C-alpha positions in Angstrom: -3.9 -9.6 3.2 -5.7 -12.6 4.0 -8.2 -11.6 5.9 -8.9 -8.5 3.8 -9.3 -10.8 0.7 -12.0 -12.8 2.4 -13.8 -9.8 4.2 -14.1 -7.9 -0.1 -15.2 -11.6 -0.7 -17.7 -12.4 1.5 -19.0 -9.0 2.4 -17.2 -6.1 1.3 -18.2 -6.4 -2.6 -21.8 -6.2 -1.8 -21.4 -3.5 0.1 -19.0 -1.1 -1.8 -16.6 -0.2 -4.7 -13.7 0.6 -2.6 -11.8 -0.2 0.4 -9.1 1.3 2.2 -6.7 -0.5 5.2 -5.5 2.3 7.7 -3.1 2.0 10.4 -4.8 2.0 13.8 -3.3 5.1 14.8 -3.6 7.2 11.6 -4.3 10.6 11.9 -5.8 12.9 9.6 -4.4 16.2 9.1 -6.8 17.3 5.8 -9.5 16.2 4.1 -9.3 12.3 2.8 -11.1 13.2 -0.8 -12.2 11.5 -4.2 -8.9 12.3 -5.4 -7.6 9.4 -3.1 -9.7 6.9 -5.7 -8.2 4.8 -7.9 -8.0 1.2 -8.4 -4.8 0.9 -6.3 -3.8 3.5 -4.2 -0.4 3.6 -1.6 1.6 6.1 0.2 5.3 6.8 -0.3 7.0 6.0 3.1 7.8 9.8 4.3 11.5 8.4 5.3 12.3 7.4 1.8 10.2 9.9 0.4 13.3 11.9 -1.2 15.8 9.3 -0.7 17.7 7.1 -3.5 17.0 3.6 -4.0 19.9 2.7 -2.3 18.5 3.9 0.7 15.3 1.9 0.6 15.5 -1.0 3.4 14.2 -3.9 -0.1 15.0 -7.3 0.7 18.7 -7.7 -0.7 19.4 -11.3 0.0 19.2 -13.0 -3.4 18.0 -16.2 -1.6 15.2 -14.4 -0.7 11.5 -14.8 -2.6 11.3 -11.3 -1.8 14.9 -10.6 -3.5 14.9 -6.8 -5.5 18.1 -6.3 -6.8 19.9 -3.0 -5.7 19.5 -1.3 -9.1 15.2 -1.8 -9.2 12.5 -0.3 -7.3 11.6 3.8 -7.9 9.4 3.8 -4.3 9.4 2.6 -1.0 5.7 2.6 0.3 4.5 2.6 3.8 2.2 -0.4 4.8 0.3 2.1 6.9 -2.2 3.4 4.4 -3.1 1.1 0.9 -6.7 0.4 -1.2 -8.5 0.7 -4.1 -11.2 -1.0 -6.0 -12.7 -3.4 -4.5 -11.8 -5.4 -7.9 -8.0 -4.7 -7.4 -6.7 -4.4 -3.8 
């Protein structure tokens, strides 16, 4: 994220309104349209699309700063796609 933040601050913020980051091996099976433009955009992980939160692979160790209790978390997002407005990403 630091690389993205630096790029946004020094170049991208002067060239566009939105930024999206996708895995290099992403495949598009349909058009990517304006409906994707939002302040913050993410994709729910396909393996956890209809899973209950007890199956999410969140950090469950209370000592961790990334800890999420078992009764919290509504969605499990994939890291392969995220983005949004330059101001909010």
